[in-house]
N, CA, C and O atoms as CSV, one atom per row, in Angstrom:
chain,resi,resn,atom,element,x,y,z
A,1,MET,N,N,293.695,-89.504,21.419
A,1,MET,CA,C,294.146,-88.314,20.734
A,1,MET,C,C,294.160,-87.156,21.738
A,1,MET,O,O,293.139,-86.856,22.356
A,2,ALA,N,N,295.276,-86.531,21.891
A,2,ALA,CA,C,295.395,-85.357,22.755
A,2,ALA,C,C,295.221,-84.113,21.900
A,2,ALA,O,O,295.619,-84.080,20.735
A,3,CYS,N,N,294.621,-83.092,22.497
A,3,CYS,CA,C,294.338,-81.869,21.770
A,3,CYS,C,C,294.345,-80.705,22.747
A,3,CYS,O,O,293.887,-80.845,23.881
A,4,ASN,N,N,294.859,-79.559,22.320
A,4,ASN,CA,C,294.792,-78.381,23.180
A,4,ASN,C,C,293.782,-77.390,22.610
A,4,ASN,O,O,293.291,-77.574,21.496
A,5,THR,N,N,293.471,-76.341,23.368
A,5,THR,CA,C,292.434,-75.402,22.944
A,5,THR,C,C,292.821,-74.638,21.681
A,5,THR,O,O,291.949,-74.281,20.890
A,6,ASN,N,N,294.097,-74.385,21.482
A,6,ASN,CA,C,294.519,-73.701,20.258
A,6,ASN,C,C,294.230,-74.537,19.024
A,6,ASN,O,O,293.755,-74.012,18.016
A,7,SER,N,N,294.511,-75.831,19.091
A,7,SER,CA,C,294.243,-76.679,17.926
A,7,SER,C,C,292.746,-76.891,17.727
A,7,SER,O,O,292.288,-77.016,16.591
A,8,LEU,N,N,291.972,-76.934,18.821
A,8,LEU,CA,C,290.516,-77.039,18.677
A,8,LEU,C,C,289.945,-75.784,18.023
A,8,LEU,O,O,289.063,-75.874,17.170
A,9,SER,N,N,290.446,-74.617,18.421
A,9,SER,CA,C,289.935,-73.356,17.892
A,9,SER,C,C,290.257,-73.149,16.414
A,9,SER,O,O,289.595,-72.359,15.741
A,10,SER,N,N,291.258,-73.844,15.911
A,10,SER,CA,C,291.618,-73.691,14.502
A,10,SER,C,C,290.759,-74.557,13.580
A,10,SER,O,O,290.821,-74.402,12.360
A,11,LYS,N,N,289.968,-75.457,14.138
A,11,LYS,CA,C,289.124,-76.346,13.335
A,11,LYS,C,C,287.751,-75.713,13.114
A,11,LYS,O,O,287.231,-75.022,13.990
A,12,ILE,N,N,287.175,-75.950,11.947
A,12,ILE,CA,C,285.842,-75.452,11.631
A,12,ILE,C,C,284.804,-76.404,12.233
A,12,ILE,O,O,284.953,-77.623,12.158
A,13,VAL,N,N,283.754,-75.836,12.827
A,13,VAL,CA,C,282.679,-76.643,13.400
A,13,VAL,C,C,281.564,-76.749,12.365
A,13,VAL,O,O,281.104,-75.743,11.826
A,14,ILE,N,N,281.133,-77.995,12.093
A,14,ILE,CA,C,280.110,-78.260,11.084
A,14,ILE,C,C,278.957,-79.009,11.733
A,14,ILE,O,O,279.167,-79.939,12.512
A,15,SER,N,N,277.729,-78.596,11.405
A,15,SER,CA,C,276.538,-79.266,11.916
A,15,SER,C,C,276.291,-80.539,11.111
A,15,SER,O,O,276.253,-80.496,9.881
A,16,VAL,N,N,276.123,-81.671,11.794
A,16,VAL,CA,C,275.826,-82.917,11.086
A,16,VAL,C,C,274.362,-82.983,10.672
A,16,VAL,O,O,273.991,-83.823,9.852
A,17,CYS,N,N,273.524,-82.109,11.228
A,17,CYS,CA,C,272.093,-82.115,10.892
A,17,CYS,C,C,271.810,-81.553,9.505
A,17,CYS,O,O,271.002,-82.099,8.755
A,18,ASP,N,N,272.489,-80.448,9.171
A,18,ASP,CA,C,272.222,-79.829,7.873
A,18,ASP,C,C,273.483,-79.468,7.087
A,18,ASP,O,O,273.388,-78.887,6.006
A,19,GLY,N,N,274.647,-79.799,7.608
A,19,GLY,CA,C,275.898,-79.595,6.887
A,19,GLY,C,C,276.411,-78.169,6.859
A,19,GLY,O,O,277.381,-77.878,6.159
A,20,ARG,N,N,275.781,-77.272,7.605
A,20,ARG,CA,C,276.239,-75.878,7.566
A,20,ARG,C,C,277.487,-75.673,8.416
A,20,ARG,O,O,277.681,-76.323,9.444
A,21,LYS,N,N,278.317,-74.757,7.960
A,21,LYS,CA,C,279.522,-74.386,8.701
A,21,LYS,C,C,279.118,-73.389,9.776
A,21,LYS,O,O,278.529,-72.350,9.476
A,22,LEU,N,N,279.432,-73.702,11.019
A,22,LEU,CA,C,279.063,-72.839,12.131
A,22,LEU,C,C,280.156,-71.842,12.487
A,22,LEU,O,O,279.887,-70.825,13.126
A,23,GLY,N,N,281.371,-72.125,12.082
A,23,GLY,CA,C,282.493,-71.239,12.390
A,23,GLY,C,C,283.492,-71.915,13.300
A,23,GLY,O,O,283.401,-73.115,13.562
A,24,HIS,N,N,284.440,-71.143,13.777
A,24,HIS,CA,C,285.475,-71.650,14.663
A,24,HIS,C,C,285.085,-71.409,16.116
A,24,HIS,O,O,284.361,-70.461,16.421
A,25,ILE,N,N,285.560,-72.259,16.999
A,25,ILE,CA,C,285.265,-72.112,18.428
A,25,ILE,C,C,285.827,-70.783,18.914
A,25,ILE,O,O,286.995,-70.469,18.686
A,26,CYS,N,N,284.981,-70.006,19.589
A,26,CYS,CA,C,285.413,-68.700,20.086
A,26,CYS,C,C,285.451,-68.640,21.612
A,26,CYS,O,O,285.994,-67.690,22.178
A,27,ASN,N,N,284.880,-69.647,22.286
A,27,ASN,CA,C,284.871,-69.650,23.745
A,27,ASN,C,C,284.612,-71.061,24.252
A,27,ASN,O,O,284.126,-71.920,23.517
A,28,TYR,N,N,284.943,-71.286,25.515
A,28,TYR,CA,C,284.770,-72.596,26.137
A,28,TYR,C,C,284.059,-72.442,27.473
A,28,TYR,O,O,284.170,-71.406,28.128
A,29,GLU,N,N,283.330,-73.475,27.872
A,29,GLU,CA,C,282.744,-73.544,29.205
A,29,GLU,C,C,283.414,-74.730,29.898
A,29,GLU,O,O,283.425,-75.840,29.368
A,30,VAL,N,N,283.973,-74.487,31.087
A,30,VAL,CA,C,284.752,-75.498,31.779
A,30,VAL,C,C,284.147,-75.778,33.154
A,30,VAL,O,O,283.784,-74.849,33.875
A,31,ASP,N,N,284.039,-77.055,33.514
A,31,ASP,CA,C,283.631,-77.447,34.858
A,31,ASP,C,C,284.902,-77.452,35.708
A,31,ASP,O,O,285.763,-78.316,35.545
A,32,LEU,N,N,285.008,-76.495,36.601
A,32,LEU,CA,C,286.240,-76.338,37.383
A,32,LEU,C,C,286.433,-77.446,38.408
A,32,LEU,O,O,287.563,-77.710,38.818
A,33,THR,N,N,285.355,-78.098,38.830
A,33,THR,CA,C,285.513,-79.191,39.808
A,33,THR,C,C,286.111,-80.431,39.159
A,33,THR,O,O,286.887,-81.152,39.788
A,34,CYS,N,N,285.751,-80.683,37.899
A,34,CYS,CA,C,286.266,-81.869,37.194
A,34,CYS,C,C,287.426,-81.548,36.266
A,34,CYS,O,O,288.205,-82.428,35.901
A,35,GLY,N,N,287.534,-80.275,35.884
A,35,GLY,CA,C,288.581,-79.891,34.941
A,35,GLY,C,C,288.293,-80.331,33.521
A,35,GLY,O,O,289.214,-80.618,32.757
A,36,THR,N,N,286.996,-80.386,33.156
A,36,THR,CA,C,286.619,-80.818,31.814
A,36,THR,C,C,285.852,-79.718,31.078
A,36,THR,O,O,285.221,-78.862,31.698
A,37,ILE,N,N,285.919,-79.759,29.753
A,37,ILE,CA,C,285.142,-78.840,28.925
A,37,ILE,C,C,283.714,-79.367,28.880
A,37,ILE,O,O,283.488,-80.525,28.531
A,38,THR,N,N,282.753,-78.523,29.232
A,38,THR,CA,C,281.349,-78.939,29.211
A,38,THR,C,C,280.607,-78.417,27.983
A,38,THR,O,O,279.579,-78.977,27.601
A,39,ALA,N,N,281.111,-77.355,27.364
A,39,ALA,CA,C,280.481,-76.805,26.164
A,39,ALA,C,C,281.483,-75.923,25.429
A,39,ALA,O,O,282.444,-75.416,26.008
A,40,VAL,N,N,281.228,-75.758,24.140
A,40,VAL,CA,C,282.009,-74.822,23.329
A,40,VAL,C,C,281.033,-73.828,22.713
A,40,VAL,O,O,279.838,-74.103,22.612
A,41,PHE,N,N,281.541,-72.686,22.306
A,41,PHE,CA,C,280.726,-71.642,21.698
A,41,PHE,C,C,281.300,-71.272,20.342
A,41,PHE,O,O,282.514,-71.165,20.174
A,42,VAL,N,N,280.410,-71.078,19.377
A,42,VAL,CA,C,280.800,-70.571,18.065
A,42,VAL,C,C,280.013,-69.282,17.835
A,42,VAL,O,O,278.937,-69.111,18.407
A,43,PRO,N,N,280.533,-68.373,17.007
A,43,PRO,CA,C,279.814,-67.125,16.765
A,43,PRO,C,C,278.454,-67.400,16.135
A,43,PRO,O,O,278.322,-68.276,15.280
A,44,GLY,N,N,277.456,-66.652,16.559
A,44,GLY,CA,C,276.120,-66.776,15.973
A,44,GLY,C,C,275.981,-65.883,14.768
A,44,GLY,O,O,276.955,-65.305,14.286
A,45,ASP,N,N,274.757,-65.775,14.283
A,45,ASP,CA,C,274.480,-64.908,13.137
A,45,ASP,C,C,274.658,-63.454,13.526
A,45,ASP,O,O,274.328,-63.040,14.638
A,46,THR,N,N,275.186,-62.692,12.584
A,46,THR,CA,C,275.342,-61.252,12.802
A,46,THR,C,C,274.396,-60.521,11.865
A,46,THR,O,O,273.732,-61.135,11.030
A,47,GLY,N,N,274.344,-59.245,12.009
A,47,GLY,CA,C,273.477,-58.422,11.164
A,47,GLY,C,C,274.071,-58.234,9.781
A,47,GLY,O,O,274.962,-58.976,9.367
A,48,LEU,N,N,273.578,-57.253,9.085
A,48,LEU,CA,C,274.009,-56.940,7.741
A,48,LEU,C,C,275.487,-56.575,7.712
A,48,LEU,O,O,275.930,-55.753,8.515
A,49,PHE,N,N,276.251,-57.161,6.813
A,49,PHE,CA,C,277.687,-56.914,6.651
A,49,PHE,C,C,278.466,-57.160,7.939
A,49,PHE,O,O,279.446,-56.467,8.215
A,50,SER,N,N,278.035,-58.145,8.728
A,50,SER,CA,C,278.677,-58.536,9.987
A,50,SER,C,C,278.601,-57.464,11.059
A,50,SER,O,O,279.330,-57.530,12.049
A,51,PHE,N,N,277.729,-56.472,10.880
A,51,PHE,CA,C,277.496,-55.478,11.919
A,51,PHE,C,C,276.231,-55.855,12.669
A,51,PHE,O,O,275.370,-56.560,12.142
A,52,GLY,N,N,276.130,-55.395,13.863
A,52,GLY,CA,C,274.920,-55.662,14.632
A,52,GLY,C,C,275.191,-56.640,15.750
A,52,GLY,O,O,276.327,-57.054,15.982
A,53,LYS,N,N,274.140,-56.997,16.428
A,53,LYS,CA,C,274.263,-57.862,17.585
A,53,LYS,C,C,274.601,-59.292,17.156
A,53,LYS,O,O,273.981,-59.848,16.250
A,54,SER,N,N,275.567,-59.854,17.807
A,54,SER,CA,C,275.969,-61.224,17.529
A,54,SER,C,C,275.821,-62.047,18.798
A,54,SER,O,O,276.299,-61.657,19.863
A,55,SER,N,N,275.169,-63.164,18.678
A,55,SER,CA,C,275.049,-64.051,19.822
A,55,SER,C,C,275.868,-65.304,19.541
A,55,SER,O,O,276.082,-65.676,18.388
A,56,GLU,N,N,276.311,-65.933,20.584
A,56,GLU,CA,C,277.096,-67.146,20.421
A,56,GLU,C,C,276.174,-68.360,20.485
A,56,GLU,O,O,275.159,-68.347,21.182
A,57,ILE,N,N,276.532,-69.383,19.766
A,57,ILE,CA,C,275.802,-70.643,19.798
A,57,ILE,C,C,276.527,-71.564,20.763
A,57,ILE,O,O,277.710,-71.849,20.581
A,58,ARG,N,N,275.823,-72.034,21.791
A,58,ARG,CA,C,276.400,-72.941,22.788
A,58,ARG,C,C,276.189,-74.375,22.314
A,58,ARG,O,O,275.068,-74.785,22.011
A,59,ILE,N,N,277.276,-75.124,22.257
A,59,ILE,CA,C,277.217,-76.527,21.863
A,59,ILE,C,C,277.709,-77.366,23.033
A,59,ILE,O,O,278.900,-77.349,23.344
A,60,PRO,N,N,276.808,-78.104,23.692
A,60,PRO,CA,C,277.245,-78.966,24.794
A,60,PRO,C,C,278.268,-79.998,24.297
A,60,PRO,O,O,278.187,-80.474,23.165
A,61,TRP,N,N,279.212,-80.325,25.150
A,61,TRP,CA,C,280.286,-81.240,24.755
A,61,TRP,C,C,279.754,-82.591,24.288
A,61,TRP,O,O,280.338,-83.207,23.395
A,62,ASP,N,N,278.649,-83.063,24.881
A,62,ASP,CA,C,278.115,-84.365,24.476
A,62,ASP,C,C,277.471,-84.330,23.089
A,62,ASP,O,O,277.117,-85.381,22.556
A,63,LYS,N,N,277.312,-83.146,22.493
A,63,LYS,CA,C,276.777,-83.022,21.131
A,63,LYS,C,C,277.879,-83.024,20.079
A,63,LYS,O,O,277.591,-83.027,18.883
A,64,ILE,N,N,279.138,-83.024,20.513
A,64,ILE,CA,C,280.251,-83.127,19.574
A,64,ILE,C,C,280.430,-84.598,19.229
A,64,ILE,O,O,280.695,-85.428,20.099
A,65,LYS,N,N,280.282,-84.906,17.949
A,65,LYS,CA,C,280.281,-86.296,17.500
A,65,LYS,C,C,281.653,-86.783,17.059
A,65,LYS,O,O,281.989,-87.949,17.266
A,66,LYS,N,N,282.449,-85.908,16.454
A,66,LYS,CA,C,283.742,-86.332,15.924
A,66,LYS,C,C,284.662,-85.136,15.821
A,66,LYS,O,O,284.254,-84.062,15.380
A,67,ILE,N,N,285.914,-85.325,16.233
A,67,ILE,CA,C,286.946,-84.297,16.058
A,67,ILE,C,C,287.971,-84.858,15.091
A,67,ILE,O,O,288.647,-85.845,15.380
A,68,GLY,N,N,288.076,-84.210,13.935
A,68,GLY,CA,C,289.018,-84.657,12.913
A,68,GLY,C,C,290.203,-83.716,12.816
A,68,GLY,O,O,290.391,-82.837,13.657
A,69,GLU,N,N,291.000,-83.915,11.773
A,69,GLU,CA,C,292.188,-83.083,11.577
A,69,GLU,C,C,291.829,-81.632,11.273
A,69,GLU,O,O,292.498,-80.715,11.749
A,70,ASP,N,N,290.781,-81.420,10.487
A,70,ASP,CA,C,290.426,-80.072,10.034
A,70,ASP,C,C,289.073,-79.587,10.526
A,70,ASP,O,O,288.785,-78.392,10.463
A,71,ALA,N,N,288.235,-80.500,11.017
A,71,ALA,CA,C,286.867,-80.108,11.350
A,71,ALA,C,C,286.370,-80.820,12.606
A,71,ALA,O,O,286.894,-81.854,13.021
A,72,ILE,N,N,285.336,-80.217,13.190
A,72,ILE,CA,C,284.640,-80.798,14.335
A,72,ILE,C,C,283.186,-80.964,13.909
A,72,ILE,O,O,282.539,-79.998,13.502
A,73,LEU,N,N,282.674,-82.188,14.003
A,73,LEU,CA,C,281.284,-82.449,13.653
A,73,LEU,C,C,280.446,-82.414,14.920
A,73,LEU,O,O,280.760,-83.086,15.902
A,74,ALA,N,N,279.369,-81.622,14.891
A,74,ALA,CA,C,278.525,-81.452,16.073
A,74,ALA,C,C,277.059,-81.618,15.705
A,74,ALA,O,O,276.635,-81.254,14.608
A,75,ASP,N,N,276.296,-82.168,16.630
A,75,ASP,CA,C,274.866,-82.383,16.442
A,75,ASP,C,C,274.123,-81.122,16.882
A,75,ASP,O,O,273.663,-81.016,18.018
A,76,VAL,N,N,274.017,-80.160,15.945
A,76,VAL,CA,C,273.355,-78.878,16.213
A,76,VAL,C,C,272.116,-78.830,15.338
A,76,VAL,O,O,272.210,-79.017,14.125
A,77,PRO,N,N,270.937,-78.578,15.940
A,77,PRO,CA,C,269.714,-78.568,15.136
A,77,PRO,C,C,269.734,-77.495,14.057
A,77,PRO,O,O,270.412,-76.478,14.203
A,78,PRO,N,N,268.991,-77.717,12.971
A,78,PRO,CA,C,268.920,-76.700,11.909
A,78,PRO,C,C,268.341,-75.401,12.431
A,78,PRO,O,O,267.696,-75.366,13.479
A,79,ARG,N,N,268.577,-74.347,11.694
A,79,ARG,CA,C,268.053,-73.028,12.065
A,79,ARG,C,C,266.531,-73.051,12.065
A,79,ARG,O,O,265.903,-73.724,11.248
A,80,VAL,N,N,265.959,-72.309,12.988
A,80,VAL,CA,C,264.510,-72.162,13.034
A,80,VAL,C,C,264.138,-71.017,12.113
A,80,VAL,O,O,264.674,-69.917,12.256
A,81,PRO,N,N,263.233,-71.246,11.170
A,81,PRO,CA,C,262.872,-70.147,10.268
A,81,PRO,C,C,262.221,-69.002,11.027
A,81,PRO,O,O,261.496,-69.201,12.002
A,82,GLU,N,N,262.503,-67.797,10.548
A,82,GLU,CA,C,261.947,-66.609,11.197
A,82,GLU,C,C,260.439,-66.572,10.991
A,82,GLU,O,O,259.924,-67.029,9.970
A,83,CYS,N,N,259.756,-66.032,11.956
A,83,CYS,CA,C,258.312,-65.856,11.859
A,83,CYS,C,C,258.026,-64.760,10.840
A,83,CYS,O,O,258.554,-63.655,10.964
A,84,THR,N,N,257.215,-65.039,9.855
A,84,THR,CA,C,256.950,-64.058,8.801
A,84,THR,C,C,255.662,-63.294,9.038
A,84,THR,O,O,255.310,-62.435,8.231
A,85,SER,N,N,254.948,-63.577,10.117
A,85,SER,CA,C,253.675,-62.904,10.341
A,85,SER,C,C,253.854,-61.419,10.635
A,85,SER,O,O,252.941,-60.635,10.376
A,86,GLN,N,N,254.993,-61.013,11.164
A,86,GLN,CA,C,255.239,-59.617,11.496
A,86,GLN,C,C,255.831,-58.832,10.333
A,86,GLN,O,O,255.894,-57.604,10.381
A,87,LYS,N,N,256.270,-59.540,9.276
A,87,LYS,CA,C,256.897,-58.860,8.153
A,87,LYS,C,C,255.829,-58.316,7.207
A,87,LYS,O,O,254.726,-58.855,7.114
A,88,LYS,N,N,256.178,-57.242,6.513
A,88,LYS,CA,C,255.266,-56.671,5.530
A,88,LYS,C,C,255.168,-57.620,4.348
A,88,LYS,O,O,256.148,-58.246,3.944
A,89,LYS,N,N,253.983,-57.710,3.815
A,89,LYS,CA,C,253.782,-58.526,2.623
A,89,LYS,C,C,253.909,-57.604,1.408
A,89,LYS,O,O,253.146,-56.651,1.258
A,90,TRP,N,N,254.865,-57.896,0.558
A,90,TRP,CA,C,255.099,-57.064,-0.599
A,90,TRP,C,C,254.230,-57.474,-1.786
A,90,TRP,O,O,253.904,-56.643,-2.634
A,91,PHE,N,N,253.863,-58.730,-1.847
A,91,PHE,CA,C,253.062,-59.212,-2.959
A,91,PHE,C,C,251.789,-59.826,-2.412
A,91,PHE,O,O,251.820,-60.568,-1.430
A,92,GLY,N,N,250.685,-59.521,-3.040
A,92,GLY,CA,C,249.409,-60.146,-2.683
A,92,GLY,C,C,248.814,-59.528,-1.541
A,92,GLY,O,O,247.736,-59.936,-1.110
């Protein structure tokens, strides 16, 4: 199956670990000596109402398990829960 970057970017990336939609590919990492894609990036979590600092999630190419017509399945670990020790306790 041949594919170009435009068609890859139009597919939604889904984590096979927890089924969450990660978004569309927004950037690529390329090995210039071999001419191969080594990783793709999807937008990370943003702040309230999509404002605030946004980081990209790097997905190594070997973690991509399947490229289908509409979606890309990737082995991305589930989100790490935030540490609650620094948050104010409202109850108790």
